[in-house]
N, C-alpha and C positions, 0 to 999 in steps of 0.2 A: 343442327337444323339441316334438313334435307332440301334438295332443289325443289321438290314438290311443295314442301311447306313454304319455302320462300316464294314460289310461284303463286300460291294461294294468298299469302300475306300481301304480296305486292301487286296482286291482281294482274299478273303478266300472262299473256296467252301462250308464250313458248318458253322453253328452257333457255334458249339462246338469249331472249330478252332479259330473263332473270340474271344470267351470268353477266351480260353487258351492263346492266344497272348496278350489280354488285361491284364490278370492277370500277365503274365510274365513281361510286360512293367511296370505295377504298382509296382511289387516287385523290379525291377531294379531301378526305380525312388526312392523308399523309401530307398533302400540301399545306393544310391548316396547321399541322404540327410543326412543320418547318418554319412557318411564319411566326407561330407562338414562341419559338426558340429565339427569335430576334428581339422580343420585348426586353426592355432595359439594357439592350446592347447598343442601340443607336443613340448617340448623344446629339442633342439639339442645342442651338445657341439660345440662351435664356431671353435675349432681347429680340429674337426673330419675330416679326409681325406677319403671320401667315395671312391675316385678313387684308393686308396691304396688297398682296398679290391678286386679290379678287377685284380690286377697284378698277373700274373702266376709265380709261383716259380719254 
Protein backbone atom coordinates (compact mmCIF):
# COMPACT_ATOMS: atom_id res chain seq x y z
CA UNK A 1 0.00 0.00 0.00
CA UNK A 2 1.30 3.42 -0.84
CA UNK A 3 1.08 6.57 1.23
CA UNK A 4 -1.38 7.98 -1.31
CA UNK A 5 -3.65 4.94 -0.98
CA UNK A 6 -3.52 5.23 2.81
CA UNK A 7 -4.26 8.93 2.52
CA UNK A 8 -7.37 8.27 0.44
CA UNK A 9 -8.52 5.38 2.61
CA UNK A 10 -8.05 7.30 5.85
CA UNK A 11 -9.36 10.54 4.38
CA UNK A 12 -6.27 12.38 5.58
CA UNK A 13 -5.37 15.73 4.05
CA UNK A 14 -1.60 15.40 4.34
CA UNK A 15 1.03 12.68 4.12
CA UNK A 16 2.25 13.69 7.57
CA UNK A 17 -1.22 13.01 9.00
CA UNK A 18 -1.22 9.57 7.36
CA UNK A 19 2.17 8.67 8.81
CA UNK A 20 1.24 10.01 12.26
CA UNK A 21 -1.97 7.99 12.34
CA UNK A 22 -0.19 4.87 11.09
CA UNK A 23 2.43 5.16 13.82
CA UNK A 24 -0.23 5.68 16.50
CA UNK A 25 -2.10 2.58 15.33
CA UNK A 26 1.16 0.60 15.25
CA UNK A 27 1.99 1.60 18.82
CA UNK A 28 -1.52 0.72 20.04
CA UNK A 29 -1.35 -2.68 18.37
CA UNK A 30 2.04 -3.43 19.94
CA UNK A 31 0.80 -2.41 23.39
CA UNK A 32 -2.24 -4.66 23.00
CA UNK A 33 0.01 -7.57 22.08
CA UNK A 34 2.06 -6.99 25.23
CA UNK A 35 -1.10 -7.01 27.35
CA UNK A 36 -2.39 -10.18 25.68
CA UNK A 37 0.86 -11.93 26.62
CA UNK A 38 -0.08 -11.41 30.28
CA UNK A 39 -3.27 -13.47 30.02
CA UNK A 40 -3.12 -16.60 32.17
CA UNK A 41 0.12 -15.42 33.75
CA UNK A 42 -1.39 -13.39 36.55
CA UNK A 43 -2.78 -15.49 39.38
CA UNK A 44 -5.64 -14.23 41.49
CA UNK A 45 -6.82 -15.43 44.85
CA UNK A 46 -9.92 -17.53 44.33
CA UNK A 47 -11.73 -16.08 47.36
CA UNK A 48 -10.97 -12.43 46.44
CA UNK A 49 -14.16 -10.37 46.32
CA UNK A 50 -13.58 -7.57 43.83
CA UNK A 51 -17.11 -6.25 44.35
CA UNK A 52 -16.33 -5.63 48.01
CA UNK A 53 -13.90 -2.90 46.94
CA UNK A 54 -16.74 -1.03 45.22
CA UNK A 55 -18.93 -0.74 48.30
CA UNK A 56 -19.18 2.77 49.69
CA UNK A 57 -18.66 3.02 53.42
